N, C-alpha and C positions, 0 to 999 in steps of 0.2 A: 423395688412396686409399691407405689403407694397412692392412699384414695383422699382427693381434695374438690371442695368447687373449679368449675372452670366453664367460665364464658360457651356459652352455647358456640355464639359466633366466631369462634376459636377454632374449631371441629372443621374437619373434613369430612365429608363421606361421600368419599370415590362409589361408591359401588350402589346401583343405585336400590330402592328396594320396597316391594310395595304391604304397605302396612296394612292389617286388617283396623277397619274404624271402628269397628263396638271395642275390644281390643284397646283403643288406644281412647275410646269414650273411658272404659273402664279405670284406665288408669288418672287419669285427668283431674279423674272423682276422688280414686285413691291420695294423688297425692294436694289437689288442694286440701282432704279433711287433713289425711296426715304424714304430709312431704312424702318424698323418694325415699324410698327403704331400702331400694338396690342399689349401687353404682352399675350406671354403664363402664366396660369397657373402654380404654381409650391406646394407643398407643403416642407415642411419644417421638421423631422421629429428628433429630437436627431445629430440636424446638417445635416443631410443627406436631398440633395434634391432629388423629386420623382415627376416621371410630367402622368399627364393622360393628359391634353389633351393638342390644338393649335401641334397635330402630321405632321402638312403640314407647320408653318412655323420655328418646330423645323429640321427639313428633308432639309427646303430652306433656311435656313441659317448653316445647315451644308456645303451642296452642295455647299456654295456658301466662303466656306473656314471661313466663320463667328466662334472667338474663346470666345463671349459670346452672352446671348441671353437677353432680355429685359423680362423681368418674375414679375410673382405677386404671391409675398409668403407669405403662411398660416404658419406659425409654429400651428404643431400638436401633439398629442400623435402616439403611437401606434396604437389606436384602430381605431381609423379615418382614418390609412394608411389601414389596419387589415380591412375595411366598404372597401376599392378605388378597394383594390385584388380581395372583392368578386363577 
């Protein structure tokens, strides 16, 4: 597992999530003031990134116009990706 900045537009978010607008707003303010403190978790499957958690941080960074996001990256085979999709 590694932690690095990755482009937001390279992360696929295959499961729809309903974000709390107040939490996103709070995170936007926090990230704008002190930066992103906690990485999101992504799976790397065959060179493609998939995000299943960190939805509020992801949206906050998007809305702030950030090009990258701090992510904890775990390489995984397709079988693990399929388990997350179930």
